[in-house]
N, C-alpha and C positions, 0 to 999 in steps of 0.2 A: 504494500500500500504506500502511496506517495503522501508524505507529510509536509505541511507548511507550518513553520514556527516563526511567528511575527512578534517582535518585542519592541517596547518603548522604554528608554532609559530614564532613571531618576535624574534630577538635576544635580549631579555630583561628579562633574567632569574629572577632577583629580583622582577620585577613587576608580572611576571607569578606566582612565588611562593606566592605572596600576594593574587592574585585573584583566584588561583586554588581551594581553598576550596569552594568558592562561586560558581564556575563553576560546581564542582562535586555535590554540594548540589542542585543546580538548576536542573540538569538533573535527579538526583535521585527522587526529590520531584514532578516531573511532573507525575510520575506514568504511563509512556507510555508503551503500549503493546510491548512485545518482545525487550525491551531496553537491550542493551549490549554496553559497551563502556569503554574506558580507554586510557591512554597515551601510546605512543611508548616508548620502553625501554630507548631510548636515550633522551627522553623528548622533541624531536623536533616537536612534534605535537601529534595528536591522531585520533581515529576513533570511531564513535558512530553509531549504527544502532537502528532503532525503527520503530514502526507502526505510520502512520498518515493517515488522511482522504484524504489529497490532497497534492500536491507539494507546493502550496502557504501556507498551514497550516504548513508544515515542515519548510519552509523558514522563517516563522515568529518565530517559536520556536528557530531556529538557530540565528536569528537576536537578540532575547532577551537573548542569552547566555552571561554571564558576560565577557567571553573572547572577544566576538564581541563588546560588549558595551564599553569595556576598550581599544579597538583597539590594541589587542595583537596578532592578527593573520596576518601573511604574506599572506596566501592564504587559501581559504576554498571552498569546493565543497559540494553541496547538490544535491543528485541524487536519482531518484527512482531506487531501486535495484531489478532486476528481478531474484530472486532465487527460486528454488523449495523447 
């Protein structure tokens, strides 16, 4: 299943800059199928898409994201993405 993870950052740019390398490394090293992701140009958040076996599996991957663990997200959505 294709997953979309959309997130909006809290207004804590210094903390975000500190954790961003761990966040990027975490997602790259998972080796997920069809992974594509990155920040918005204004750094207000980002978007990641990837393959997962189930929505609960995807939600666990997001829960383990350093941005989530460090409470740096104002909002986040994890959705199955029905694209062709």
